[in-house]
N, CA, C and O atoms as CSV, one atom per row, in Angstrom:
chain,resi,resn,atom,element,x,y,z
A,1,MET,N,N,-19.782,-19.220,-4.278
A,1,MET,CA,C,-18.361,-18.296,-4.917
A,1,MET,C,C,-18.650,-17.914,-6.251
A,1,MET,O,O,-19.820,-18.086,-6.590
A,2,SER,N,N,-17.711,-17.340,-7.265
A,2,SER,CA,C,-17.985,-16.858,-8.650
A,2,SER,C,C,-17.438,-17.939,-9.118
A,2,SER,O,O,-16.438,-18.568,-8.772
A,3,ARG,N,N,-18.616,-18.163,-10.384
A,3,ARG,CA,C,-17.908,-19.476,-11.558
A,3,ARG,C,C,-17.566,-19.017,-12.511
A,3,ARG,O,O,-17.481,-17.789,-12.523
A,4,ARG,N,N,-17.291,-19.611,-13.475
A,4,ARG,CA,C,-16.833,-18.701,-14.763
A,4,ARG,C,C,-17.637,-18.053,-15.735
A,4,ARG,O,O,-18.516,-18.670,-16.336
A,5,GLY,N,N,-17.369,-16.691,-15.958
A,5,GLY,CA,C,-17.958,-15.692,-16.901
A,5,GLY,C,C,-19.057,-15.005,-15.632
A,5,GLY,O,O,-20.177,-14.582,-15.919
A,6,ASN,N,N,-18.593,-15.000,-14.472
A,6,ASN,CA,C,-19.621,-14.373,-13.675
A,6,ASN,C,C,-18.647,-14.158,-12.498
A,6,ASN,O,O,-18.728,-14.924,-11.538
A,7,CYS,N,N,-17.673,-13.105,-12.507
A,7,CYS,CA,C,-16.581,-12.551,-12.094
A,7,CYS,C,C,-17.176,-11.377,-10.628
A,7,CYS,O,O,-16.506,-11.017,-9.660
A,8,TYR,N,N,-18.369,-11.088,-10.905
A,8,TYR,CA,C,-18.613,-9.820,-9.988
A,8,TYR,C,C,-19.303,-10.380,-8.764
A,8,TYR,O,O,-19.631,-9.695,-7.796
A,9,ASP,N,N,-19.558,-12.090,-8.924
A,9,ASP,CA,C,-20.531,-12.598,-7.231
A,9,ASP,C,C,-20.127,-12.001,-6.159
A,9,ASP,O,O,-20.994,-11.452,-5.478
A,10,ASN,N,N,-18.448,-11.930,-5.629
A,10,ASN,CA,C,-17.830,-11.842,-4.428
A,10,ASN,C,C,-17.101,-10.665,-4.611
A,10,ASN,O,O,-16.138,-10.746,-3.848
A,11,ALA,N,N,-17.063,-9.582,-5.247
A,11,ALA,CA,C,-16.532,-8.055,-5.229
A,11,ALA,C,C,-16.427,-7.532,-4.142
A,11,ALA,O,O,-15.470,-6.919,-3.668
A,12,VAL,N,N,-18.035,-7.905,-3.445
A,12,VAL,CA,C,-17.691,-6.583,-2.129
A,12,VAL,C,C,-17.025,-7.501,-1.246
A,12,VAL,O,O,-16.469,-6.827,-0.378
A,13,MET,N,N,-16.758,-9.123,-1.006
A,13,MET,CA,C,-16.250,-9.543,0.072
A,13,MET,C,C,-14.770,-9.137,-0.274
A,13,MET,O,O,-14.093,-8.717,0.664
A,14,GLU,N,N,-14.121,-9.230,-1.684
A,14,GLU,CA,C,-12.908,-9.323,-1.902
A,14,GLU,C,C,-12.383,-7.846,-1.605
A,14,GLU,O,O,-11.241,-7.505,-1.297
A,15,SER,N,N,-13.416,-7.135,-1.765
A,15,SER,CA,C,-13.195,-5.647,-1.151
A,15,SER,C,C,-12.908,-5.549,0.021
A,15,SER,O,O,-11.918,-4.890,0.337
A,16,PHE,N,N,-13.735,-6.209,1.029
A,16,PHE,CA,C,-13.999,-6.085,2.383
A,16,PHE,C,C,-12.347,-7.024,2.907
A,16,PHE,O,O,-11.906,-6.886,4.048
A,17,PHE,N,N,-11.782,-7.741,2.065
A,17,PHE,CA,C,-10.674,-8.756,2.523
A,17,PHE,C,C,-9.595,-7.835,2.082
A,17,PHE,O,O,-8.673,-7.578,2.857
A,18,SER,N,N,-9.633,-7.441,1.170
A,18,SER,CA,C,-8.101,-6.263,0.897
A,18,SER,C,C,-8.220,-5.091,1.787
A,18,SER,O,O,-7.150,-4.541,2.047
A,19,THR,N,N,-9.332,-4.567,2.333
A,19,THR,CA,C,-9.397,-3.429,3.279
A,19,THR,C,C,-8.736,-4.136,4.823
A,19,THR,O,O,-7.760,-3.764,5.474
A,20,VAL,N,N,-9.385,-4.907,4.994
A,20,VAL,CA,C,-8.472,-5.942,6.464
A,20,VAL,C,C,-7.347,-6.143,6.551
A,20,VAL,O,O,-6.712,-6.142,7.606
A,21,LYS,N,N,-6.682,-6.461,4.870
A,21,LYS,CA,C,-5.428,-6.532,4.804
A,21,LYS,C,C,-4.800,-5.864,4.929
A,21,LYS,O,O,-3.729,-6.179,5.448
A,22,SER,N,N,-5.071,-4.322,4.487
A,22,SER,CA,C,-4.440,-3.602,4.072
A,22,SER,C,C,-4.311,-2.395,5.521
A,22,SER,O,O,-3.551,-1.461,5.780
A,23,GLU,N,N,-5.287,-2.920,6.092
A,23,GLU,CA,C,-5.284,-1.954,7.590
A,23,GLU,C,C,-5.143,-2.918,9.202
A,23,GLU,O,O,-5.286,-2.455,10.334
A,24,LEU,N,N,-4.944,-3.814,8.961
A,24,LEU,CA,C,-4.303,-4.636,10.020
A,24,LEU,C,C,-3.157,-5.824,9.415
A,24,LEU,O,O,-3.058,-6.321,8.292
A,25,ARG,N,N,-2.344,-6.040,10.690
A,25,ARG,CA,C,-1.480,-6.598,9.914
A,25,ARG,C,C,-2.220,-8.011,9.535
A,25,ARG,O,O,-3.412,-8.305,9.449
A,26,GLU,N,N,-0.751,-8.928,9.302
A,26,GLU,CA,C,-1.335,-10.361,8.656
A,26,GLU,C,C,-1.141,-11.567,9.690
A,26,GLU,O,O,-1.856,-12.566,9.761
A,27,HIS,N,N,-0.284,-11.334,10.295
A,27,HIS,CA,C,0.135,-12.209,11.224
A,27,HIS,C,C,-0.005,-11.894,12.657
A,27,HIS,O,O,0.313,-10.812,13.150
A,28,PHE,N,N,-0.493,-12.884,13.290
A,28,PHE,CA,C,-0.846,-12.505,14.787
A,28,PHE,C,C,-0.405,-13.735,15.457
A,28,PHE,O,O,-0.430,-14.773,14.796
A,29,ASP,N,N,0.023,-13.768,16.763
A,29,ASP,CA,C,0.311,-14.413,17.825
A,29,ASP,C,C,-0.162,-15.662,18.322
A,29,ASP,O,O,0.405,-16.632,18.824
A,30,SER,N,N,-1.700,-15.308,17.971
A,30,SER,CA,C,-2.830,-16.855,18.117
A,30,SER,C,C,-3.931,-16.429,17.907
A,30,SER,O,O,-4.159,-15.233,17.724
A,31,ASN,N,N,-4.880,-17.422,17.895
A,31,ASN,CA,C,-5.831,-17.404,17.339
A,31,ASN,C,C,-7.198,-16.158,18.290
A,31,ASN,O,O,-8.259,-15.591,18.027
A,32,GLY,N,N,-6.635,-16.245,18.961
A,32,GLY,CA,C,-7.579,-15.767,19.808
A,32,GLY,C,C,-7.343,-14.120,19.480
A,32,GLY,O,O,-8.251,-13.289,19.446
A,33,GLU,N,N,-5.946,-13.857,19.252
A,33,GLU,CA,C,-5.524,-12.428,19.369
A,33,GLU,C,C,-6.088,-11.923,18.045
A,33,GLU,O,O,-6.330,-10.731,17.858
A,34,ALA,N,N,-6.268,-12.774,17.231
A,34,ALA,CA,C,-6.867,-12.273,15.535
A,34,ALA,C,C,-8.216,-12.450,16.008
A,34,ALA,O,O,-8.760,-11.388,15.708
A,35,LYS,N,N,-8.971,-13.100,16.511
A,35,LYS,CA,C,-10.272,-13.296,16.775
A,35,LYS,C,C,-11.169,-11.748,17.059
A,35,LYS,O,O,-12.125,-11.231,16.481
A,36,MET,N,N,-10.140,-11.252,18.497
A,36,MET,CA,C,-10.189,-9.898,19.242
A,36,MET,C,C,-9.797,-8.799,18.125
A,36,MET,O,O,-10.653,-7.939,17.917
A,37,GLU,N,N,-8.744,-8.742,17.476
A,37,GLU,CA,C,-8.495,-7.591,16.779
A,37,GLU,C,C,-9.448,-7.383,15.329
A,37,GLU,O,O,-9.765,-6.276,14.895
A,38,LEU,N,N,-9.816,-8.671,14.706
A,38,LEU,CA,C,-10.808,-8.264,13.766
A,38,LEU,C,C,-12.140,-8.079,14.344
A,38,LEU,O,O,-12.967,-7.396,13.740
A,39,PHE,N,N,-12.429,-8.656,15.512
A,39,PHE,CA,C,-13.998,-8.158,15.859
A,39,PHE,C,C,-14.122,-6.493,16.283
A,39,PHE,O,O,-15.080,-5.735,16.130
A,40,ASP,N,N,-12.728,-6.225,16.894
A,40,ASP,CA,C,-12.833,-4.641,17.115
A,40,ASP,C,C,-12.636,-4.053,15.864
A,40,ASP,O,O,-13.211,-2.966,15.807
A,41,PHE,N,N,-11.890,-4.431,14.573
A,41,PHE,CA,C,-12.063,-3.952,13.406
A,41,PHE,C,C,-13.077,-3.647,12.546
A,41,PHE,O,O,-13.342,-2.701,11.804
A,42,ILE,N,N,-13.641,-4.825,12.873
A,42,ILE,CA,C,-15.125,-4.662,12.056
A,42,ILE,C,C,-16.544,-4.075,12.921
A,42,ILE,O,O,-17.567,-3.618,12.411
A,43,GLU,N,N,-16.312,-4.209,14.021
A,43,GLU,CA,C,-17.363,-3.924,14.829
A,43,GLU,C,C,-17.410,-2.266,15.405
A,43,GLU,O,O,-18.470,-1.650,15.515
A,44,VAL,N,N,-16.266,-1.773,15.690
A,44,VAL,CA,C,-16.261,-0.746,16.206
A,44,VAL,C,C,-15.439,0.323,15.337
A,44,VAL,O,O,-15.455,1.521,15.617
A,45,PHE,N,N,-14.724,-0.208,14.264
A,45,PHE,CA,C,-13.988,1.257,13.396
A,45,PHE,C,C,-14.877,0.835,12.075
A,45,PHE,O,O,-15.711,1.665,11.712
A,46,TYR,N,N,-14.773,-0.276,11.397
A,46,TYR,CA,C,-15.568,-0.759,10.061
A,46,TYR,C,C,-17.213,-0.086,10.108
A,46,TYR,O,O,-17.623,0.855,9.430
A,47,ASN,N,N,-17.863,-0.767,10.973
A,47,ASN,CA,C,-19.379,-0.840,11.105
A,47,ASN,C,C,-19.658,0.981,11.508
A,47,ASN,O,O,-20.172,1.712,10.661
A,48,GLN,N,N,-19.402,1.306,12.346
A,48,GLN,CA,C,-19.372,2.195,13.192
A,48,GLN,C,C,-18.780,3.851,12.847
A,48,GLN,O,O,-19.289,4.897,13.248
A,49,ARG,N,N,-17.679,3.706,12.068
A,49,ARG,CA,C,-16.949,4.965,11.935
A,49,ARG,C,C,-16.548,5.011,10.052
A,49,ARG,O,O,-16.827,6.001,9.376
A,50,ARG,N,N,-16.027,4.047,9.598
A,50,ARG,CA,C,-15.984,4.016,8.560
A,50,ARG,C,C,-17.015,4.651,7.246
A,50,ARG,O,O,-18.238,4.531,7.176
A,51,ARG,N,N,-16.279,5.212,6.454
A,51,ARG,CA,C,-17.489,5.989,5.640
A,51,ARG,C,C,-17.558,4.783,4.333
A,51,ARG,O,O,-16.758,3.850,4.256
A,52,HIS,N,N,-18.298,4.945,3.689
A,52,HIS,CA,C,-18.535,3.807,2.903
A,52,HIS,C,C,-19.370,4.518,1.314
A,52,HIS,O,O,-20.570,4.781,1.244
A,53,SER,N,N,-18.382,4.701,0.212
A,53,SER,CA,C,-19.015,5.219,-0.632
A,53,SER,C,C,-20.012,4.726,-1.329
A,53,SER,O,O,-20.477,5.509,-2.157
A,54,THR,N,N,-20.480,3.714,-1.270
A,54,THR,CA,C,-21.734,2.896,-1.769
A,54,THR,C,C,-23.270,3.123,-1.058
A,54,THR,O,O,-24.437,2.933,-1.399
A,55,LEU,N,N,-22.511,3.675,0.205
A,55,LEU,CA,C,-23.650,3.980,1.394
A,55,LEU,C,C,-24.234,5.214,1.095
A,55,LEU,O,O,-25.388,5.508,1.407
A,56,GLY,N,N,-23.227,6.151,0.319
A,56,GLY,CA,C,-23.698,7.677,0.219
A,56,GLY,C,C,-22.370,8.107,1.103
A,56,GLY,O,O,-22.706,9.194,1.574
A,57,GLN,N,N,-21.237,7.860,1.501
A,57,GLN,CA,C,-20.158,8.346,2.334
A,57,GLN,C,C,-20.578,8.508,3.918
A,57,GLN,O,O,-19.844,9.251,4.569
A,58,ILE,N,N,-21.644,7.911,4.584
A,58,ILE,CA,C,-21.744,7.251,5.639
A,58,ILE,C,C,-21.403,5.723,5.923
A,58,ILE,O,O,-21.135,4.863,5.084
A,59,SER,N,N,-21.485,5.576,7.446
A,59,SER,CA,C,-21.089,4.503,8.107
A,59,SER,C,C,-22.441,3.560,7.658
A,59,SER,O,O,-23.498,3.970,7.180
A,60,PRO,N,N,-22.021,2.068,7.994
A,60,PRO,CA,C,-23.066,1.143,7.844
A,60,PRO,C,C,-24.076,1.163,9.161
A,60,PRO,O,O,-25.271,0.872,9.217
A,61,ALA,N,N,-23.439,1.477,9.893
A,61,ALA,CA,C,-24.624,1.712,11.103
A,61,ALA,C,C,-25.669,2.847,11.043
A,61,ALA,O,O,-26.848,2.792,11.394
A,62,VAL,N,N,-25.047,3.792,10.570
A,62,VAL,CA,C,-25.966,5.179,10.316
A,62,VAL,C,C,-26.913,4.664,9.239
A,62,VAL,O,O,-28.130,4.704,9.420
A,63,PHE,N,N,-26.311,4.126,7.990
A,63,PHE,CA,C,-27.433,3.794,7.028
A,63,PHE,C,C,-28.422,2.451,7.435
A,63,PHE,O,O,-29.540,2.144,7.020
A,64,GLU,N,N,-27.518,1.786,8.429
A,64,GLU,CA,C,-28.860,0.475,9.025
A,64,GLU,C,C,-30.293,1.737,9.949
A,64,GLU,O,O,-31.518,1.694,9.834
A,65,ARG,N,N,-29.342,2.783,10.854
A,65,ARG,CA,C,-30.880,3.283,11.579
A,65,ARG,C,C,-31.425,4.267,11.219
A,65,ARG,O,O,-32.202,4.881,11.950
A,66,ARG,N,N,-31.067,4.708,9.746
A,66,ARG,CA,C,-32.091,5.285,9.050
A,66,ARG,C,C,-33.367,4.421,7.862
A,66,ARG,O,O,-34.505,4.622,7.438
A,67,ALA,N,N,-32.229,3.371,7.731
A,67,ALA,CA,C,-33.309,2.375,6.959
A,67,ALA,C,C,-34.536,1.673,8.040
A,67,ALA,O,O,-35.716,1.441,7.779
A,68,THR,N,N,-33.741,1.428,9.392
A,68,THR,CA,C,-35.212,1.246,10.175
A,68,THR,C,C,-36.110,2.206,10.961
A,68,THR,O,O,-37.072,1.831,11.631
A,69,ALA,N,N,-35.721,3.454,10.825
A,69,ALA,CA,C,-36.394,4.319,11.106
A,69,ALA,C,C,-37.389,5.005,10.229
A,69,ALA,O,O,-38.248,5.777,10.655
A,70,ALA,N,N,-37.209,4.657,8.900
A,70,ALA,CA,C,-38.133,4.934,7.894
A,70,ALA,C,C,-39.632,4.020,7.614
A,70,ALA,O,O,-40.388,4.341,6.697
């Protein structure tokens, strides 16, 4: 984690958690429900369809396919 004077270590994860909190509800009925919702959000939406500005407005899945094809 970040230490004093090095505040940008985990900026990517902080941004990701902010996105998760804003797009999913914060309270779930059970741990299993939370796991399923998070898996669905990350694997189906976040990695496959959501465009990322740091990747040139493409999804992480497309970025990874292009990187492995090159």
